[in-house]
C-alpha positions as CSV (number, residue, x, y, z in Angstrom):
1,X,169.3,94.8,83.8
2,X,172.8,93.9,84.8
3,X,171.8,90.4,85.6
4,X,170.1,90.0,82.2
5,X,173.2,91.4,80.5
6,X,175.4,89.0,82.5
7,X,173.3,86.1,81.2
8,X,174.2,87.1,77.6
9,X,171.3,89.4,76.6
10,X,172.3,90.5,73.1
11,X,170.2,93.7,72.9
12,X,168.1,96.1,74.9
13,X,165.3,98.4,73.7
14,X,164.6,101.4,75.9
15,X,161.0,102.5,75.3
16,X,159.7,104.6,78.1
17,X,157.4,107.1,76.5
18,X,156.6,109.1,79.6
19,X,160.0,109.8,81.1
20,X,161.2,113.3,80.2
21,X,164.5,113.3,78.2
22,X,166.2,115.2,81.0
23,X,165.5,112.2,83.3
24,X,166.0,109.5,80.7
25,X,169.4,110.7,79.5
26,X,171.4,109.8,82.6
27,X,169.6,106.4,82.8
28,X,170.4,105.8,79.1
29,X,174.0,106.8,79.5
30,X,174.4,104.2,82.3
31,X,172.5,101.6,80.3
32,X,174.8,102.4,77.3
33,X,177.8,101.9,79.4
34,X,176.4,98.5,80.7
35,X,175.5,97.3,77.3
36,X,178.8,98.2,75.7
37,X,180.6,96.5,78.6
38,X,178.8,93.3,77.8
39,X,178.8,93.6,74.0
40,X,175.1,94.1,73.8
41,X,173.3,96.6,71.5
42,X,171.1,99.4,72.7
43,X,168.2,100.7,70.7
44,X,166.1,103.7,71.8
45,X,162.4,103.9,70.9
46,X,161.1,107.0,69.1
47,X,163.6,109.6,70.4
48,X,166.2,110.3,67.8
49,X,167.9,113.2,69.6
50,X,168.2,111.2,72.8
51,X,169.6,108.2,70.8
52,X,172.1,110.4,69.2
53,X,173.1,112.1,72.5
54,X,173.9,108.9,74.2
55,X,175.4,107.1,71.3
56,X,172.8,104.4,70.9
57,X,173.4,101.5,68.5
58,X,169.9,102.0,66.9
59,X,166.7,103.9,66.9
60,X,163.4,102.0,67.0
61,X,160.3,103.6,65.4
62,X,157.0,102.8,66.9
63,X,154.0,102.9,64.5
64,X,153.1,106.4,65.3
65,X,156.6,107.8,65.1
66,X,157.6,109.5,61.9
67,X,161.1,108.8,60.6
68,X,163.7,111.2,61.9
69,X,165.4,113.8,59.7
70,X,168.9,112.7,58.7
71,X,170.4,115.5,60.8
72,X,168.9,114.0,64.0
73,X,169.6,110.3,63.4
74,X,171.8,108.6,60.8
75,X,172.3,105.1,62.3
76,X,170.5,101.8,62.1
77,X,166.7,101.7,62.4
78,X,164.1,99.1,63.5
79,X,160.4,99.5,63.3
80,X,157.2,98.2,64.9
81,X,154.8,96.3,62.6
82,X,151.5,94.6,63.1
83,X,150.5,93.9,59.5
84,X,151.7,94.1,55.9
85,X,151.6,97.9,55.7
86,X,153.8,98.0,58.9
87,X,156.3,95.6,57.4
88,X,156.3,97.6,54.1
89,X,156.9,100.8,56.1
90,X,159.8,99.2,57.9
91,X,161.3,98.4,54.5
92,X,160.8,101.9,53.1
93,X,162.5,103.3,56.2
94,X,165.5,101.0,55.6
95,X,164.9,99.2,58.9
96,X,167.3,96.3,59.7
97,X,164.3,94.4,61.2
98,X,160.8,94.8,62.4
99,X,159.3,93.9,65.7
100,X,156.2,92.1,64.5
101,X,153.4,91.3,66.9
102,X,151.9,90.7,69.2
103,X,152.3,87.0,68.4
104,X,150.7,85.8,71.7
105,X,148.5,87.5,74.3
106,X,150.6,90.0,76.2
107,X,150.2,92.0,79.4
108,X,151.7,95.1,77.9
109,X,148.9,95.3,75.2
110,X,146.0,93.4,76.8
111,X,143.4,94.8,74.4
112,X,145.3,93.9,71.2
113,X,144.3,90.7,69.4
114,X,147.4,88.5,69.0
115,X,148.3,87.4,65.5
116,X,148.8,83.8,66.5
117,X,151.4,81.6,64.8
118,X,149.6,81.1,61.5
119,X,149.0,84.8,60.7
120,X,152.5,85.6,62.0
121,X,154.0,83.0,59.6
122,X,152.1,84.5,56.7
123,X,153.4,88.0,57.5
124,X,156.9,86.9,58.3
125,X,157.2,84.8,55.1
126,X,156.3,87.7,52.9
127,X,158.2,90.4,54.9
128,X,160.7,92.5,53.1
129,X,162.7,92.8,56.4
130,X,163.5,90.2,59.0
131,X,160.6,89.9,61.5
132,X,161.4,89.5,65.2
133,X,158.4,88.1,67.2
134,X,157.2,90.2,70.1
135,X,154.2,89.9,72.4
136,X,153.9,87.2,75.1
137,X,157.2,85.6,74.1
138,X,158.7,83.2,76.7
139,X,161.4,80.5,76.5
140,X,158.6,78.0,76.4
141,X,157.1,79.4,73.2
142,X,160.2,81.0,71.5
143,X,160.6,77.8,69.5
144,X,157.1,78.2,68.2
145,X,157.9,81.8,67.2
146,X,161.0,80.6,65.3
147,X,158.9,77.8,63.6
148,X,156.5,80.5,62.5
149,X,159.3,82.3,60.7
150,X,160.6,84.7,63.3
151,X,164.2,85.8,62.7
152,X,164.4,86.2,66.5
153,X,162.4,87.2,69.5
154,X,161.9,90.2,71.8
155,X,160.2,90.3,75.2
156,X,159.7,92.2,78.4
157,X,158.2,90.2,81.2
158,X,159.9,86.9,80.5
159,X,163.2,88.5,81.4
160,X,162.6,91.5,83.5
161,X,159.9,89.7,85.5
162,X,161.9,86.6,86.0
163,X,163.3,85.6,89.5
164,X,166.7,85.2,87.8
165,X,167.0,87.3,84.6
166,X,170.3,85.8,83.7
167,X,168.8,82.3,83.7
168,X,165.8,83.5,81.7
169,X,168.2,85.0,79.1
170,X,170.2,81.7,79.0
171,X,166.9,79.8,78.5
172,X,166.0,82.0,75.5
173,X,169.5,81.6,74.1
174,X,169.3,77.8,74.4
175,X,166.1,77.9,72.2
176,X,167.4,80.5,69.8
177,X,170.8,78.9,69.3
178,X,169.5,75.3,69.5
């Protein structure tokens, strides 16, 4: 992760559903320190108390996660979305953005039918919140995601699986800033 942050990665989403909080907390504290040192944001998926404990910049709500009570989380939210109801849910929650997808086929959700650029564009155009594309995103297709109305992109493999994560981040930034 340090190499990706050194390349200019602007944000990290921690979304390990299986790691117990007692094990996740020290990892998240170290990640929080690393992201702050590089000026990057840190969002935690679905664990409001853990996000609060480590001082996360935001809380991401997967589809199945109910909104937290205001005494457990009071900061910025993002939400997962796959369709119009998901985008509407993100707006009702006051999410700053939605991770909309999967746009393309993805290893992390191999059984999920990708939206494809046309359906993504229809959803993103009518979205009440900015829609970031997720699912099979690479530097080679990030421009297509932007062309379909994405406000930005999110990925896993294209950075963490890269031989040089810093170079992968720079390749994304070239497309996004281009």
